[in-house]
C-alpha positions as CSV (number, residue, x, y, z in Angstrom):
1,M,139.5,115.4,30.4
2,R,141.3,112.0,30.4
3,G,144.6,112.0,28.5
4,V,148.1,113.4,28.4
5,A,150.1,116.0,26.7
6,L,153.4,114.9,25.0
7,A,156.7,116.7,25.0
8,L,158.7,115.4,22.0
9,G,162.4,116.1,21.9
10,G,164.9,116.5,19.1
11,G,167.3,114.0,17.7
12,G,167.3,114.0,13.9
13,V,166.3,110.7,12.4
14,R,165.7,109.4,15.9
15,G,162.7,111.8,16.0
16,Y,160.7,109.3,13.9
17,A,160.5,107.2,17.1
18,H,157.9,109.8,18.3
19,L,155.5,108.6,15.6
20,G,155.9,105.0,16.9
21,V,155.1,106.3,20.4
22,L,152.0,108.1,19.2
23,A,150.9,105.0,17.2
24,V,150.9,102.9,20.3
25,L,149.1,105.5,22.4
26,E,146.4,105.8,19.6
27,E,146.0,102.1,19.5
28,A,145.5,102.1,23.3
29,R,142.9,104.9,22.9
30,I,144.8,107.2,25.2
31,P,143.6,110.8,24.4
32,I,146.3,113.2,23.3
33,R,145.4,116.5,24.8
34,G,148.4,118.5,23.6
35,L,151.6,118.1,21.6
36,A,154.8,120.1,22.1
37,G,157.7,119.5,19.8
38,S,161.3,120.7,19.4
39,S,163.4,120.1,16.3
40,A,162.6,116.6,15.0
41,G,160.0,116.4,17.7
42,A,158.3,119.5,16.1
43,L,158.0,117.6,12.8
44,A,156.5,114.6,14.5
45,A,154.1,116.7,16.6
46,A,152.9,118.8,13.7
47,G,152.7,115.7,11.4
48,Y,150.6,113.7,13.8
49,A,148.3,116.7,14.7
50,F,147.6,117.2,11.0
51,G,147.1,113.6,10.1
52,H,150.6,112.7,8.7
53,K,151.3,109.6,10.8
54,N,153.3,107.5,8.4
55,P,157.0,108.2,9.1
56,W,158.1,106.9,5.7
57,R,155.9,109.4,3.8
58,I,157.2,112.3,6.0
59,H,160.7,111.2,5.4
60,E,160.2,111.0,1.7
61,A,158.8,114.5,1.7
62,I,161.7,116.2,3.3
63,F,164.7,113.9,2.5
64,D,167.7,115.7,1.1
65,Q,170.4,113.4,-0.3
66,E,173.1,116.0,0.0
67,I,172.4,116.6,3.7
68,A,172.2,112.9,4.3
69,G,175.7,112.6,2.7
70,L,177.2,114.4,5.7
71,R,177.6,111.0,7.3
72,Q,179.3,109.6,4.2
73,G,183.0,110.4,4.3
74,G,183.2,110.0,0.5
75,N,180.7,112.7,-0.3
76,L,183.1,115.2,-2.0
77,R,180.5,117.9,-2.2
78,A,179.7,117.7,1.5
79,L,183.4,117.7,2.3
80,A,183.9,120.8,0.1
81,R,181.1,122.6,2.0
82,L,182.8,121.7,5.4
83,F,186.1,123.1,4.2
84,T,184.5,126.4,3.4
85,A,182.2,126.5,6.5
86,F,184.1,129.1,8.4
87,R,183.6,131.6,5.5
88,R,179.8,131.1,5.3
89,P,177.0,131.5,7.8
90,H,175.5,128.1,7.1
91,L,176.3,125.0,5.0
92,F,172.9,124.4,3.4
93,E,169.9,126.6,2.3
94,A,167.3,124.0,3.5
95,E,165.3,124.6,0.3
96,R,164.5,120.9,-0.1
97,I,163.2,120.6,3.5
98,A,161.2,123.9,3.2
99,Q,159.5,122.7,0.0
100,G,158.7,119.3,1.6
101,L,157.2,120.9,4.6
102,Q,155.1,123.2,2.4
103,R,153.8,120.2,0.5
104,L,153.0,118.4,3.8
105,F,151.2,121.2,5.6
106,G,150.1,123.6,2.8
107,E,148.5,126.7,4.3
108,A,147.7,125.0,7.7
109,R,148.2,127.2,10.7
110,L,149.2,126.3,14.2
111,E,146.1,127.8,15.8
112,A,143.9,125.6,13.6
113,S,145.5,122.3,14.8
114,P,142.9,119.7,15.8
115,I,145.1,118.9,18.8
116,P,146.6,121.8,20.8
117,L,150.1,122.3,19.3
118,A,153.2,124.1,20.4
119,I,156.3,124.3,18.4
120,Q,159.5,125.3,20.2
121,A,162.4,127.2,18.7
122,A,165.2,129.3,20.1
123,D,166.1,132.9,19.5
124,L,169.6,132.8,18.0
125,L,170.7,136.2,19.4
126,T,169.4,135.8,23.0
127,G,169.1,132.1,23.5
128,E,165.6,132.5,24.7
129,R,163.0,129.7,24.4
130,V,160.3,130.7,21.8
131,V,157.1,128.8,21.8
132,L,155.1,129.2,18.6
133,R,151.3,128.7,18.8
134,Q,150.2,130.8,15.8
135,G,151.4,131.1,12.3
136,P,152.1,128.8,9.3
137,V,152.8,125.2,10.4
138,W,155.5,124.6,7.8
139,E,157.5,127.7,8.7
140,A,157.3,127.0,12.5
141,V,158.6,123.5,12.0
142,L,161.3,124.8,9.7
143,A,162.4,127.2,12.4
144,S,162.4,124.5,15.1
145,M,164.6,122.3,12.9
146,A,167.1,125.0,11.8
147,I,170.3,123.6,13.3
148,P,172.7,126.5,13.7
149,G,175.6,126.4,11.2
150,L,173.9,123.8,9.1
151,F,170.7,125.7,8.1
152,P,169.9,129.4,8.0
153,P,167.9,130.9,10.9
154,V,164.2,131.6,10.1
155,P,163.1,135.2,10.5
156,W,159.9,135.4,12.7
157,E,158.3,138.6,14.0
158,G,161.6,140.4,14.5
159,R,163.5,137.4,15.8
160,L,166.0,134.9,14.2
161,L,164.8,131.5,15.2
162,V,166.9,128.3,15.2
163,D,166.6,124.7,16.4
164,G,164.5,124.4,19.6
165,D,167.1,122.1,21.1
166,V,169.3,125.1,21.7
167,A,166.9,126.3,24.4
168,E,165.5,123.0,25.7
169,K,165.9,119.6,24.1
170,V,162.6,118.2,25.4
171,P,159.9,120.9,25.6
172,V,158.3,119.9,28.9
173,R,157.4,123.4,29.9
174,A,155.7,124.0,26.6
175,A,153.7,120.8,27.0
176,K,152.7,121.8,30.6
177,E,151.2,124.9,29.1
178,L,148.9,122.7,27.0
179,F,147.7,120.2,29.6
180,L,148.6,119.4,33.2
181,K,149.8,115.8,32.8
182,V,152.9,115.4,30.6
183,V,154.7,112.5,29.1
184,A,158.2,113.5,27.9
185,V,159.7,111.4,25.1
186,D,163.5,111.6,25.0
187,V,165.2,110.2,21.9
188,S,168.7,111.1,22.8
189,N,171.7,108.9,22.2
190,P,173.5,107.2,25.1
191,P,176.5,109.2,26.4
192,P,179.8,108.3,24.7
193,K,182.0,105.7,26.4
194,E,185.3,107.0,25.0
195,G,187.1,110.3,25.4
196,P,187.9,112.7,22.6
197,K,190.7,112.1,20.1
198,T,190.9,115.7,18.8
199,A,190.3,119.2,20.0
200,L,187.2,119.5,17.9
201,E,185.8,116.3,19.4
202,A,186.5,117.7,22.9
203,A,184.6,120.9,22.1
204,L,181.7,119.0,20.7
205,L,181.6,116.7,23.7
206,A,181.6,119.6,26.1
207,G,178.7,121.2,24.3
208,E,176.8,117.9,24.3
209,A,177.4,117.4,28.0
210,S,176.0,120.9,28.8
211,R,172.9,120.2,26.7
212,R,172.5,116.8,28.4
213,R,172.5,118.5,31.8
214,L,169.8,121.0,30.7
215,K,167.8,118.2,29.3
216,D,167.9,116.3,32.5
217,L,166.6,119.4,34.4
218,A,163.7,119.7,32.0
219,L,162.8,116.0,32.3
220,R,162.4,116.4,36.0
221,E,159.3,118.5,35.4
222,A,157.6,115.7,33.4
223,D,155.1,113.3,35.0
224,L,156.6,110.4,33.0
225,V,159.6,110.0,30.8
226,I,159.8,107.5,27.9
227,A,163.4,107.2,26.8
228,L,164.4,105.7,23.5
229,N,167.7,104.2,24.9
230,P,168.9,102.9,21.6
231,P,171.3,100.0,21.9
232,K,174.0,102.0,20.2
233,A,174.4,105.6,19.0
234,I,172.3,106.5,16.0
235,G,173.5,109.4,13.9
236,T,171.4,112.5,13.3
237,F,171.4,111.8,9.6
238,D,171.5,108.0,9.6
239,H,168.3,107.7,7.5
240,E,168.7,104.0,7.1
241,A,167.9,103.7,10.8
242,L,164.3,104.9,10.4
243,P,162.7,101.5,10.7
244,L,164.7,100.7,13.8
245,V,163.9,103.9,15.6
246,Y,160.2,103.7,14.7
247,Q,159.9,100.2,16.1
248,L,162.0,101.1,19.1
249,G,159.6,104.0,19.8
250,Q,156.7,101.5,19.8
251,K,158.6,99.0,22.0
252,R,159.5,101.6,24.7
253,T,156.0,102.9,24.8
254,R,154.5,99.4,25.3
255,E,157.0,99.0,28.1
256,H,155.5,102.1,29.8
257,L,151.9,101.7,28.6
258,E,150.4,100.9,32.0
259,E,152.1,103.9,33.5
260,V,150.7,106.1,30.7
261,K,147.2,104.7,31.2
262,A,147.4,105.4,35.0
263,L,148.6,108.9,34.4
264,S,145.9,109.6,31.8
265,R,143.1,109.0,34.3
266,L,141.5,112.1,35.7
267,R,141.6,112.3,39.5
268,L,140.0,114.7,41.9
269,K,143.4,116.2,42.9
270,D,144.1,116.8,39.2
271,V,140.8,118.8,38.9
272,A,141.8,120.9,41.9
273,R,145.3,121.4,40.5
274,A,143.9,122.5,37.2
275,L,141.6,125.0,38.9
276,R,144.5,126.4,40.8
277,L,146.5,126.9,37.6
278,S,143.7,128.4,35.6
279,P,143.7,132.2,35.2
């Protein structure tokens, strides 16, 4: 029973850092006893569990040029969508992403994962955390990545599911349900250093501050936190940053590797704790 469970948080392109983290842990022969993922972390968790460990191949499968153009001010089609956003429930249909996920995972199901796998989404209507352990992998990941307003919610057993970050940015509780020792991986950007220049920026910053507070509360429940701490903010759709975030994930994990190794060792008090928690 040596090993750890990982809680992989959301962050768009920064989520590819999770695969860098997992590559280092695999190289160090640290057993992965469970994977819980939210949003981009859901893609990384499911990808690794089902043998898709190359971030460039995953990126190629789901890349959508039109969505990537949101960070390009000159993308007229993206700007036209933004101007009509208040008259539509979402900006994109996510067809390209859904097709890519179907190609990656085929008919694979969560309950058949070689590594215990939990995909976290959120109920759009209630805000509840929804942890998916059964069902099609591709559809669960699609639900966990469905950013409200950008993509449509995914119907699932009577619920409307959206991005797992809405409920909990780093799914520590879901990981704890898989294994008693949890390493949380936080790929968040650093907080902004400047105040807002517009009312919209102020509203966005307020929402982000609230989510950061909830994230910090969740991280307190982890046994160890590996934070990406990028040197500067990396945009959610900055796909050119993929090599940087993957290497940064490896670097941060090597910095914490001895701590992860120590945590992964089974001790008598861990056995007693597991027995107390078992039904």
